[in-house]
VMD Tcl script that draws the C-alpha trace (Angstrom):
set ca {
  {-28.09 11.37 -1.06}
  {-24.88 13.13 -1.98}
  {-21.77 10.90 -1.98}
  {-18.88 12.15 0.11}
  {-15.39 10.93 0.86}
  {-16.75 9.36 4.06}
  {-18.64 6.82 1.92}
  {-15.35 5.34 0.70}
  {-12.86 5.25 3.57}
  {-10.05 3.92 1.38}
  {-9.47 7.38 -0.12}
  {-7.54 8.47 2.98}
  {-4.90 5.76 2.57}
  {-3.68 6.60 -0.92}
  {-0.92 9.12 -0.12}
  {0.50 8.50 3.39}
  {2.07 5.00 3.01}
  {4.84 5.99 0.57}
  {5.68 8.92 2.84}
  {6.05 6.57 5.78}
  {8.97 4.82 4.11}
  {11.10 7.93 4.66}
  {10.28 7.68 8.35}
  {11.08 3.96 8.19}
  {14.49 4.71 6.69}
  {15.28 7.23 9.44}
  {14.21 4.76 12.13}
  {16.32 2.00 10.62}
  {19.36 4.27 10.66}
  {18.80 4.85 14.36}
  {18.10 1.22 15.21}
  {20.63 -0.35 12.84}
  {20.26 -4.13 12.48}
  {18.39 -5.24 15.56}
  {15.24 -7.21 16.24}
  {13.33 -3.96 16.64}
  {14.40 -2.99 13.13}
  {12.89 -6.20 11.79}
  {9.66 -5.34 13.58}
  {9.62 -1.86 12.03}
  {10.14 -3.36 8.58}
  {7.32 -5.83 9.23}
  {4.98 -2.97 10.17}
  {5.97 -1.13 6.99}
  {5.19 -4.26 4.98}
  {1.72 -4.26 6.52}
  {1.22 -0.59 5.67}
  {2.39 -1.24 2.11}
  {-0.05 -4.15 1.80}
  {-2.82 -1.85 3.02}
  {-1.87 0.75 0.42}
  {-1.92 -1.94 -2.26}
  {-5.41 -2.97 -1.24}
  {-6.50 0.66 -1.32}
  {-5.14 1.13 -4.83}
  {-6.98 -1.99 -5.93}
  {-10.17 -0.72 -4.34}
  {-9.92 2.62 -6.13}
  {-9.22 0.84 -9.42}
  {-12.25 -1.42 -8.92}
  {-14.42 1.57 -8.01}
  {-13.39 3.30 -11.23}
  {-14.01 0.16 -13.25}
  {-17.38 -0.89 -11.81}
  {-18.71 2.17 -9.97}
  {-20.72 2.06 -6.73}
  {-24.49 1.68 -7.05}
  {-25.10 2.34 -3.34}
  {-24.05 5.98 -3.63}
  {-24.90 6.36 -7.35}
  {-21.29 6.68 -8.48}
  {-21.01 5.69 -12.11}
  {-18.05 3.85 -13.54}
  {-15.47 6.22 -14.95}
  {-13.17 3.96 -16.96}
  {-15.33 4.29 -20.06}
  {-14.97 8.11 -19.84}
  {-11.47 8.61 -18.37}
  {-9.46 5.74 -19.81}
  {-6.11 7.42 -19.07}
  {-7.03 7.66 -15.37}
  {-7.86 3.96 -15.30}
  {-4.58 3.05 -16.98}
  {-2.64 5.09 -14.43}
  {-4.53 3.69 -11.45}
  {-4.21 0.14 -12.77}
  {-0.49 0.46 -13.38}
  {0.07 2.03 -9.97}
  {-1.87 -0.82 -8.34}
  {0.26 -3.36 -10.21}
  {3.52 -1.65 -9.24}
  {2.33 -1.37 -5.66}
  {1.69 -5.11 -5.66}
  {5.23 -5.74 -6.92}
  {6.64 -3.42 -4.24}
  {4.64 -5.25 -1.57}
  {5.98 -8.61 -2.73}
  {9.57 -7.31 -2.70}
  {9.12 -5.80 0.76}
  {7.69 -9.05 2.15}
  {10.62 -10.99 0.69}
  {13.02 -8.51 2.31}
  {11.26 -8.99 5.65}
  {11.66 -12.77 5.34}
  {15.33 -12.41 4.38}
  {16.01 -9.98 7.24}
  {14.24 -12.20 9.78}
  {16.16 -15.25 8.61}
  {19.43 -13.32 8.86}
  {18.62 -12.26 12.44}
  {17.62 -15.83 13.32}
  {20.86 -17.22 11.91}
  {22.93 -14.60 13.75}
  {21.24 -15.39 17.09}
  {21.90 -19.12 16.83}
}
mol new
graphics top color blue
foreach p $ca { graphics top sphere $p radius 0.5 }
foreach p [lrange $ca 0 end-1] q [lrange $ca 1 end] { graphics top cylinder $p $q radius 0.2 }
display resetview
């Protein structure tokens, strides 16, 4: 059995989420500060959380390997790759936490303005 990218579906999520934030910025300029804008930011927080999980999955795959498709662990061979993937996963987690806190702050601001 030859492993392919279809065996690990998380590989397709690594690049698109950061690119979506440019689209998010353009949408927020069009929508300004409305309830729909808060919904768009909430969706972007979900996409960012998905990207964080994907980065963690790739890091774990490099650290432990995958015995089902005979992929060996690569961190003992490519330690620089593992450092880069690990640091990107950590920074992605920080970005997710900041984005979630901004969603909470924005939602509270909209709630206070509507009262």
